[in-house]
N, C-alpha and C positions, 0 to 999 in steps of 0.2 A: 504493499501500500504506499502511495506516494504522501508526504508530508509537504509542508510549505517550505521547509528547506530543500528537501529533494527538489522540487519545482524550480526554486531561486537558483540551485546549482545547474539544473537543466538549461535554463533561460541563459545563464552565465557561458555554458559550454557551447550552446547555439550561436550566441554573438561572437564568439571566439572562433568560429570557423569562417574559412576563406568564402565559402558560399552559404549563405544563411539560409535555413529551410523556413520560409516565411510561414507556412502553414503551420509547423510545429511551435514556432514561437508566439504566433497568435493563440493556438491551444492552450501553451502554457500561461500565456497572459491571462485568459479565462479562468484556466484552473487555479492560478494564483488568487484571483479575485474571490473566487469560490471558497477558497480556504480562509481566506480574510472575513468572509461572511461567516462562515462555519464557526470561527472562533471569536465572533462577537466583535471584532476590530471594526468592522464596516458600519456604515448607519444606511437609515432608509433613503435619504438624501442621494448618497453616493449610489446605493443599489439602482435609484431611479435613473442617476445619469448614466450608468452603466447599460441599463435596459434599454433606454432611448438611443444611445449611441449604437448598440447591437442591431437595432431596426434597420440602421443603415450601413450594417457590416463593418461596423469599427469595435474592436475588441478594447477593453478599457478595465483599468483597476486603480484603487486609490492609491495615492503616494502620501510619503510623510508618516507620521506616526499614528494614523487612524483617527476615527471618530468623525469623519466627514471633513473635509478641507478641500482637497484637489484630486481630480482624476486626470491620469493622462490616457490618451487613446491611440490607438494603431488601427488604420484601415486596411481591410482586406486588400483593396484595390485604390490605391490613392488616385490614380488617374480617372477613375470611375466615381469618386467620391463628390457628392454634392456638398461642399463644406459650408456653403450658406445655408442650405435647408438645414443641415445638422445644427448649425449656431442657432437658426431660428427655432428649431424644434427645442433646444435646451434652453434658450432665453426665454421662450413662451412659458416655461415651466417655473421661471424665477430664477435660473441659474446664470451664474457670469462666465462668460466664456473669454479665456485669454487669447489675443491675437498678437501676431508679431513676435514670437519667440526668436530670440537672439543667441548663437553660439557667444561664449564668453570663455576665459581662461579657466573660470571655476564651474562650468557648466552652460546650462541655458538660463536666460533671465528674460523677464517680460516686464514691459512699464504698465502698471496697473493704475487707471485712473478711476476712482469711485466718486459718484455723485450723491450728496445727501439730499433725500427726498423729505 
């Protein structure tokens, strides 16, 4: 039986290969999120985001320490993804979608501008 640690190890191995098996990677992303749900680290909001993304064939999982904060998504086929429609789906549910991720020396970053209502 797989554990969250085993799934993480498998994802790491896949990403270190010269030719990444995209479908295995996406399966492990979804499996990882399921384990996080099973152990109670996820939240109803994160689960809703993940389910909404899956309707457009985007595999997602929470990032950070859990408890709901941020979800990262990996599309099955980036060329076929209607990103604006996905963004609209999520924003209609009240979620904030980060745009314009930029690679930096410390990883990826995005400028977030929040408005008070």
